[in-house]
C-alpha positions in Angstrom: -12.4 26.1 -28.1 -12.7 26.9 -24.5 -13.7 24.4 -21.8 -15.1 24.5 -18.3 -12.7 21.4 -17.3 -10.1 19.6 -19.1 -8.7 16.3 -17.6 -5.4 14.8 -18.3 -5.6 11.1 -18.3 -8.2 8.7 -19.1 -8.0 6.0 -16.3 -10.6 5.4 -13.7 -10.2 8.6 -12.0 -10.1 10.5 -15.2 -13.0 9.1 -17.2 -15.2 9.1 -14.2 -14.5 12.7 -13.5 -15.0 13.5 -17.2 -18.5 11.8 -17.1 -19.6 13.3 -13.9 -18.5 16.8 -14.9 -20.5 16.4 -18.2 -23.4 15.1 -16.3 -23.3 18.2 -14.3 -23.4 20.5 -17.3 -20.0 21.4 -17.6 -18.1 21.5 -21.2 -15.5 18.9 -20.8 -12.6 17.4 -22.6 -10.3 14.5 -21.7 -6.9 14.0 -23.0 -5.3 10.9 -23.6 -2.0 9.8 -25.2 -2.8 6.1 -25.4 -4.7 4.7 -28.5 -7.3 3.6 -26.0 -9.1 4.9 -23.0 -9.0 3.5 -19.5 -5.4 3.9 -18.4 -3.4 1.0 -16.9 -6.5 -0.3 -14.9 -8.5 -1.0 -18.0 -5.6 -1.8 -20.5 -2.8 -3.3 -18.7 -3.7 -3.8 -15.1 -6.9 -4.5 -13.2 -9.1 -5.7 -16.0 -6.9 -8.0 -18.0 -5.4 -9.6 -14.8 -8.9 -10.4 -13.6 -9.7 -12.1 -16.7 -6.6 -14.3 -16.3 -7.2 -14.9 -12.9 -10.8 -16.1 -13.4 -9.7 -18.5 -16.2 -6.8 -20.2 -14.4 -9.1 -20.3 -11.1 -11.6 -22.2 -13.3 -8.6 -24.6 -14.5 -7.6 -25.1 -10.9 -11.1 -25.9 -9.8 -11.4 -28.4 -12.7 -8.3 -30.0 -11.8 -9.0 -30.2 -8.0 -12.4 -29.8 -6.9 -14.7 -31.5 -9.7 -13.9 -35.0 -8.7 -15.2 -34.2 -5.2 -18.4 -32.9 -6.5 -19.1 -35.8 -8.7 -18.0 -34.3 -11.9 -15.5 -36.5 -13.9 -13.8 -34.5 -16.5 -10.5 -36.4 -16.5 -7.2 -34.3 -16.3 -8.1 -30.8 -17.7 -5.9 -29.2 -20.1 -5.4 -25.3 -20.6 -5.0 -23.5 -23.8 -2.8 -20.5 -23.0 -3.5 -18.7 -26.6 -7.4 -18.9 -25.9 -6.8 -17.5 -22.3 -4.9 -14.7 -23.8 -7.7 -14.2 -26.3 -10.4 -14.0 -23.6 -8.3 -11.3 -21.6 -7.9 -9.3 -24.9 -11.5 -9.4 -25.7 -12.5 -8.3 -22.3 -10.2 -5.5 -22.4 -11.5 -4.4 -25.7 -15.1 -4.6 -24.7 -14.2 -2.4 -21.6 -12.3 0.3 -24.0 -15.1 0.3 -26.6 -17.6 1.0 -23.6 -15.4 4.0 -22.7 -15.7 5.4 -26.3 -19.5 5.0 -26.0 -19.8 6.5 -22.8 -17.7 9.7 -24.1 -19.9 10.0 -27.1 -22.9 9.7 -25.0 -22.0 12.6 -22.6 -20.6 14.5 -25.4 -17.1 14.7 -23.9 -14.4 15.7 -26.3 -11.5 13.3 -26.5 -8.3 15.1 -27.2 -5.6 12.5 -28.5 -2.3 13.3 -27.7 0.2 14.1 -24.5 -1.2 16.7 -22.2 0.9 19.3 -20.4 0.0 22.2 -18.1 1.0 25.4 -19.6 -0.5 27.6 -16.9 -3.7 27.8 -14.8 -6.4 27.8 -17.6 -4.2 26.4 -20.5 -3.3 22.8 -21.5 -1.1 22.0 -24.5 -1.9 18.5 -26.1 0.9 17.2 -28.5 -0.2 14.5 -30.9 1.7 11.7 -32.4 2.5 13.8 -35.4 4.2 16.4 -33.3 1.7 18.9 -33.7 0.5 20.8 -30.9 -2.7 22.5 -30.0 -3.4 24.9 -27.0 -6.6 24.3 -25.2 -8.3 27.2 -22.8 -10.2 25.9 -20.0 -11.4 27.3 -16.7 -10.3 24.2 -14.8 -7.8 21.4 -15.2 -7.8 18.1 -13.4 -4.4 16.1 -13.4 -5.3 12.3 -13.6 -2.1 10.9 -14.9 -2.0 8.0 -12.5 1.2 6.0 -11.7 3.9 4.0 -13.5 6.1 1.0 -12.3 8.5 2.1 -9.7 11.0 -0.8 -10.3 14.0 -1.7 -8.3 17.4 0.7 -8.6 19.9 -1.2 -10.8 17.3 -3.5 -12.2 16.0 -2.8 -15.9 12.9 -4.5 -17.0 13.4 -6.0 -20.6 12.2 -3.9 -23.4 10.6 -6.9 -24.9 9.5 -8.0 -21.5 10.3 -11.7 -22.0 12.7 -12.6 -19.0 12.8 -9.6 -16.7 9.2 -8.3 -16.7 6.8 -5.9 -15.3 3.3 -6.6 -14.5 2.6 -5.7 -18.2 4.7 -8.2 -19.5 3.4 -10.9 -16.8 0.0 -10.5 -18.5 1.5 -11.3 -22.0 3.9 -14.3 -21.6 3.3 -16.8 -24.4 4.3 -19.7 -22.3 4.0 -21.0 -18.7 7.6 -20.3 -17.0 9.1 -23.3 -15.2 10.2 -21.1 -12.4 8.6 -17.5 -11.8 10.6 -15.3 -9.3 8.3 -12.4 -8.1 10.3 -9.6 -6.5 7.6 -8.1 -4.1 5.0 -9.7 -2.2 2.2 -7.1 -2.7 -1.3 -7.4 -4.3 0.2 -7.1 -8.0 2.9 -9.8 -7.3 0.7 -12.4 -5.6 -2.3 -12.1 -8.2 0.2 -12.7 -11.1 2.2 -15.3 -9.3 -1.2 -17.1 -8.9 -2.1 -17.0 -12.5 1.2 -18.7 -13.4 1.2 -20.9 -10.3 -2.1 -22.4 -11.3 -0.7 -23.2 -14.8 2.1 -25.2 -13.3 4.9 -22.7 -12.6 7.0 -22.8 -9.6 6.7 -19.5 -7.9 9.1 -17.9 -5.4 8.1 -14.6 -3.8 10.9 -12.4 -2.5 9.6 -9.7 0.0 11.6 -7.0 1.7 9.0 -6.8 4.7 8.6 -9.4 7.2 5.1 -10.3 5.9 3.4 -10.2 2.6 0.5 -7.8 1.9 2.3 -4.9 3.8 -0.5 -2.8 5.6 -3.0 -5.5 5.6 -4.2 -7.0 9.1 -1.2 -9.1 10.3 -3.4 -11.9 11.3 -5.0 -12.1 7.9 -1.6 -11.8 6.1 -0.2 -14.7 8.1 -3.0 -16.9 7.5 -3.0 -16.1 3.9 0.6 -16.6 3.6 0.2 -20.3 4.9 -2.6 -20.7 2.1 -0.3 -19.7 -0.3 2.4 -22.0 0.9 -0.1 -25.0 0.6 -0.8 -23.9 -3.1 3.0 -24.3 -3.7 4.3 -20.7 -3.4 7.8 -20.3 -1.8 7.7 -17.1 0.1 11.0 -15.5 1.4 10.1 -12.6 3.5 12.5 -10.2 5.3 14.7 -10.5 2.2 16.2 -7.7 -0.1 17.1 -8.2 -3.7 20.5 -7.1 -4.3 20.9 -8.3 -8.1 19.0 -9.6 -11.0 21.2 -10.7 -13.7 20.2 -12.1 -17.1 21.7 -15.6 -18.3 21.5 -17.6 -21.6 18.2 -18.9 -20.3 16.2 -16.9 -18.0 18.1 -14.8 -15.1 19.4 -15.3 -11.7 18.1 -13.3 -8.5 20.4 -12.6 -5.7 18.9 -11.6 -2.3 19.9 -11.5 1.4 18.2 -11.2 4.7 17.3 -7.6 5.5 18.6 -8.0 9.2 22.0 -9.4 7.9 23.1 -12.7 6.7 24.4 -14.8 4.0 23.2 -14.0 0.3 21.2 -16.5 -1.7 21.0 -16.8 -5.5 18.4 -18.6 -7.3 17.7 -19.1 -11.0 14.4 -18.3 -12.7 12.9 -18.5 -16.2 11.3 -15.3 -15.6 11.6 -12.7 -13.2 8.5 -10.2 -12.3 9.6 -7.0 -10.7 6.5 -6.1 -8.7 7.7 -3.7 -6.2 4.9 -1.1 -6.5 4.1 2.1 -8.4 5.0 5.6 -8.4 3.1 8.8 -9.4 3.4 9.8 -13.0 4.2 13.5 -13.2 7.1 13.5 -15.6 6.6 16.0 -18.6 3.3 17.5 -17.3 4.9 21.1 -16.9 3.9 21.1 -13.3 7.0 22.9 -12.0 6.8 25.5 -14.5 2.9 25.9 -13.8 3.9 26.4 -10.1 2.2 23.2 -8.9 3.6 21.8 -5.8 4.8 18.3 -5.2 5.6 16.3 -2.0 8.8 14.5 -1.2 7.5 11.3 -3.0 6.8 13.2 -6.2 2.9 13.2 -5.7 0.9 16.3 -6.5 0.0 18.2 -3.2 -3.8 18.8 -2.7 -6.1 20.1 0.1 -9.2 18.4 1.3 -11.0 19.5 -1.6 -8.5 18.1 -4.2 -7.3 21.5 -5.1 -3.5 22.1 -5.7 -1.8 25.2 -4.6 -2.6 26.8 -8.2 -6.2 28.2 -8.5 -8.3 26.1 -10.9 -5.9 23.1 -10.8 -7.0 19.9 -9.2 -5.5 16.5 -9.0 -7.0 13.0 -8.3 -6.0 9.3 -8.2 -2.6 7.6 -8.1 -0.9 10.9 -8.6 -1.9 12.1 -5.2 -1.3 10.7 -1.6 -3.5 7.7 -0.5 -3.9 4.1 -1.5 -3.3 3.5 -5.4 -6.8 2.1 -6.1 -8.8 2.4 -9.0 -11.9 2.8 -7.0 -10.4 5.5 -4.9 -9.6 7.5 -8.1 -13.0 7.1 -9.2 -14.2 8.7 -6.0 -12.1 11.4 -6.1 -12.9 12.1 -9.8 -16.6 12.3 -8.9 -15.8 14.8 -6.0 -13.6 17.0 -8.1 -16.2 17.3 -10.9 -18.7 18.3 -8.1 -16.4 20.6 -6.4 -15.6 22.4 -9.7 -19.6 22.5 -10.5 -20.2 24.4 -7.0 -21.1 21.4 -5.1 -20.0 19.7 -2.0 -17.9 16.8 -3.3 -16.5 14.5 -0.6 -14.4 11.3 -0.3 -14.4 9.3 2.8 -10.9 7.9 3.1 -11.7 5.9 6.1 -14.1 3.6 4.0 -12.3 2.5 1.0 -12.1 -1.4 0.4 -9.1 -3.1 -0.7 -9.1 -6.5 -2.7 -6.6 -9.1 -3.5 -8.2 -11.3 -6.3 -6.2 -14.4 -5.5 -8.0 -17.7 -4.4 -9.0 -17.3 -1.8 -9.6 -13.6 -2.1 -8.5 -11.2 0.7 -10.7 -8.1 1.2 -10.2 -5.4 3.7 -12.1 -2.0 4.7 -11.2 0.3 7.5 -8.6 0.1 10.3 -6.4 -3.1 11.1 -5.6 -4.1 14.5 -2.2 -2.9 14.1 -3.5 0.7 13.4 -5.9 0.8 16.1 -3.4 -0.3 18.8 -1.0 2.3 17.5 -3.6 4.9 17.8 -4.3 4.0 21.4 -7.9 2.9 20.5 -9.5 0.3 22.8 -11.4 -2.1 20.5 -13.1 -5.5 20.4 -12.6 -8.2 17.9 -15.2 -10.8 16.5 -14.1 -13.8 14.2 -15.8 -16.5 12.4 -14.3 -19.2 10.3 -15.8 -20.5 7.0 -15.2 -24.1 8.2 -18.4 -23.5 10.3 -20.3 -22.1 7.5 -22.9 -24.4 5.6 -22.6 -22.8 2.1 -18.8 -22.9 2.2 -18.9 -26.6 3.3 -21.4 -27.2 0.3 -19.2 -25.6 -2.1 -15.8 -26.7 -1.0 -14.6 -23.3 -0.1 -14.1 -23.4 3.7 -10.7 -21.8 3.9 -10.5 -18.4 5.8 -12.5 -16.3 8.2 -14.2 -13.1 8.8 -12.9 -10.6 11.5 -14.6 -7.4 12.5 -13.0 -4.6 14.8 -15.4 -2.4 16.7 -14.7 0.4 19.2 -15.0 -1.2 22.6 -17.2 1.6 24.2 -19.5 2.7 21.2 -19.6 -0.6 19.2 -19.1 1.5 16.2 -17.3 -0.8 13.5 -13.9 0.5 12.7 -12.5 -2.3 10.4 -13.6 -5.6 8.6 -11.0 -8.1 7.1 -11.9 -11.2 5.2 -9.9 -14.1 3.7 -12.0 -16.5 1.8 -13.9 -17.3 -1.3 -15.8 -14.2 -2.6 -14.2 -11.8 0.1 -14.2 -9.1 -2.6 -18.0 -9.2 -2.7 -18.8 -9.8 0.9 -16.6 -6.8 2.1 -19.1 -4.1 0.8 -21.7 -4.9 3.5 -19.2 -3.8 5.8 -18.4 -0.8 3.9 -22.0 0.4 3.7 -22.6 -0.2 7.6 -19.3 1.9 8.3 -20.2 4.5 5.8 -23.4 5.2 8.1 -21.5 4.9 11.4 -23.1 1.4 12.1 -22.3 -0.9 15.0 -21.4 -4.5 15.2 -24.9 -5.1 16.8 -26.4 -3.3 13.8 -25.0 -5.8 11.4 -25.5 -8.8 13.7 -29.2 -8.1 13.9 -29.6 -7.6 10.2 -31.2 -10.9 8.8 -29.0 -12.6 6.3 -30.3 -15.2 3.9 -29.2 -19.0 4.7 -27.3 -20.6 3.4 -24.7 -17.9 2.2 -21.1 -17.2 2.5 -22.3 -13.5 4.0 -23.5 -15.4 7.1 -19.9 -15.7 8.2 -19.9 -11.8 8.3 -23.0 -11.8 10.5 -21.6 -14.2 12.8 -18.4 -12.5 13.1 -20.6 -9.4 14.1 -22.6 -11.5 16.5 -18.9 -12.6 17.9 -17.8 -8.8 18.2 -21.0 -7.5 20.3 -21.7 -10.9 22.2 -21.4 -14.3 20.9 -21.7 -16.1 17.8 -24.2 -18.6 17.3 -22.8 -21.3 14.8 -19.4 -22.1 16.7 
């Protein structure tokens, strides 16, 4: 059977691309080697981690905030088995939802490992070892990414002591001491889950600050907040060894700039040092598809590889490894294949850290603007001056807006605070339409809301804030 498009990989980029292609009238097939659709994000990443983050955040709220609100529940207890059941149920609901969407849109799901044989041909090898060749006019590579790891450090096969993000989502008891190698989004989110349940958490980060690439002021303030929550954070530190012991493991690290090494004992070590594109075994080299020096598939501005009829999207190409970036690329790729003008605005892709408080960002940071020589102005507003934040006991954090000094066009927005991941989108919409800080400041916001802090930061950017 011949297809208009065959997509290899059913993560957010792949399944969204498949749905959009089908909606545009293209005969579509989706290749997936896992038993369930959704890729890393739905099965072992974004979705299960958010389920645990929410459950543990509610536990922490019950233990620390309820009394001040006049709710006496005594000392709360957690049921880890039920928390894990909630996580699994959420994942199951999402994967079943994807199965439904494939049927609804008449997308053929081909179970097995996909390989590019050549332009116009994909082979799919099932668990039984049988291979079928599939003819198609277009191929989209959407195979995502895998754990990068640390040279010389092997994650346990059973993911019990030295674990990846996958293992950190399935621990059967709270570790006494969790050492997180890597102070990025994944490490801090999963560290938060276990810290709320009572684990001592130590983060070892190679860079001089956590959340590399985030606005420096935001990262600095957020690190202070985590320290108040009990996190021990060692920045500018290079892990040189992780050794298994009778119980747990030891982690040895030393200052990046030189100095004495230090060794700490841990019950569990989470290796959260990023991800790398998954291109192994795809047949790309034989098919003539070019990769860059970091193993990513090279594409042009229309997501096309150097081989006609072969496209690539998501974590497997350059850019931030974010599910929503992959989704937008999936839509664009389908539209381009269908002869339409698909496009992704890479300057307006939000990023969120789902800790408590949340950290959210869109557009440029102060450091990026300074490096580019752009003259800009800054407006900030703290949640301590926001009425809704006071009423809900969520006064940590602030909103920062960056705008062009001459045109007032908003170039970036950064929020650390409760609900930051939801609030960031009004800045994203504004930036998508080339709006100014004055446009945002003059937009009426409901009172009392946390979002008023965004308006106030915009007021502070183009003139002066009212409530501070």
